[in-house]
C-alpha positions as CSV (number, residue, x, y, z in Angstrom):
1,M,0.1,-0.1,-0.1
2,T,1.2,3.6,-0.8
3,P,1.0,6.1,2.0
4,K,-1.6,8.6,1.5
5,P,-0.6,12.1,0.7
6,R,-0.2,14.5,3.4
7,D,-2.8,17.3,3.0
8,S,-0.6,20.6,2.3
9,S,-3.2,22.9,3.7
10,H,-2.8,21.8,7.4
11,P,0.8,22.4,8.7
12,Q,3.1,19.9,10.2
13,G,1.6,18.1,13.6
14,R,-1.7,19.2,15.4
15,S,-1.7,22.7,15.6
16,D,-5.1,23.0,14.1
17,E,-6.8,21.8,17.4
18,L,-6.7,23.0,21.0
19,S,-4.6,20.3,22.8
20,A,-4.6,19.6,26.2
21,S,-1.2,18.9,26.7
22,S,-0.4,22.7,25.9
23,Y,-2.3,23.6,28.7
24,A,-1.5,21.3,31.3
25,G,0.8,23.7,33.1
26,L,-1.9,25.9,33.8
27,G,-2.9,24.4,37.1
28,I,0.7,24.3,38.5
29,Q,1.0,27.9,37.4
30,F,-2.2,28.7,39.4
31,I,-1.0,27.1,42.5
32,A,2.4,28.6,42.0
33,G,1.0,32.0,41.9
34,I,-0.8,31.5,45.0
35,F,2.1,30.0,47.0
36,L,4.6,33.0,45.9
37,F,2.1,35.4,47.1
38,L,1.3,33.4,50.3
39,Y,4.9,33.4,51.2
40,L,5.3,37.1,50.2
41,G,2.4,37.8,52.6
42,K,4.2,35.8,55.2
43,W,7.3,37.7,55.0
44,I,5.4,41.1,55.1
45,D,3.5,40.0,58.1
46,S,6.6,39.1,60.0
47,T,8.4,42.1,59.0
48,L,5.5,44.6,59.7
49,G,3.9,42.3,62.4
50,T,0.5,42.6,60.8
51,S,-0.6,38.9,60.9
52,P,-2.6,37.6,59.2
53,F,-3.6,40.4,56.9
54,A,-0.8,40.3,54.3
55,V,-0.9,36.6,54.1
56,I,-4.9,36.7,53.2
57,A,-4.2,39.5,50.8
58,G,-1.2,37.5,49.2
59,V,-3.7,34.4,48.7
60,F,-6.4,36.6,47.0
61,I,-3.9,38.6,44.9
62,G,-2.2,35.4,43.9
63,A,-5.3,33.8,43.1
64,A,-6.5,36.7,41.1
65,G,-3.4,37.1,39.0
66,S,-3.1,33.6,38.2
67,F,-6.7,33.3,37.2
68,Y,-6.2,36.3,35.0
69,I,-3.1,35.1,33.3
70,G,-4.8,31.5,32.6
71,Y,-8.0,33.4,31.5
72,R,-5.9,35.6,29.0
73,K,-4.0,32.6,27.8
74,L,-7.2,30.3,27.1
75,A,-9.1,33.3,25.5
76,A,-6.2,33.8,23.0
77,A,-6.0,30.1,22.1
78,Q,-9.7,30.2,21.5
79,R,-9.4,33.1,19.2
80,R,-6.6,31.5,17.3
81,D,-8.8,28.4,17.0
82,D,-11.8,30.4,15.8
83,E,-9.7,32.5,13.1
84,L,-8.3,29.0,12.2
85,H,-11.7,27.4,11.6
86,G,-13.3,30.6,10.1
87,R,-15.7,31.2,12.9
88,K,-16.8,34.7,14.0
89,H,-15.7,36.2,17.5
90,T,-18.8,36.9,19.9
């Protein structure tokens, strides 16, 4: 049997689909952002003696920032996928 010729309209690989593997790090990034700001808040609290206010603020700032970055990454990927498949933005 002869191999089927490759369709030249699609680039090499599976770049025409949103793949789960390209977004596997979003959860790790989310947790890392929370922990980074949590420990920054602990340091601020120990330095200024304002326990637990900076820790609480750090957790919320880390979660909000990580969520925002993840949302922007997913929205950009969806926009690229829509353009690739000729769908209109809503």
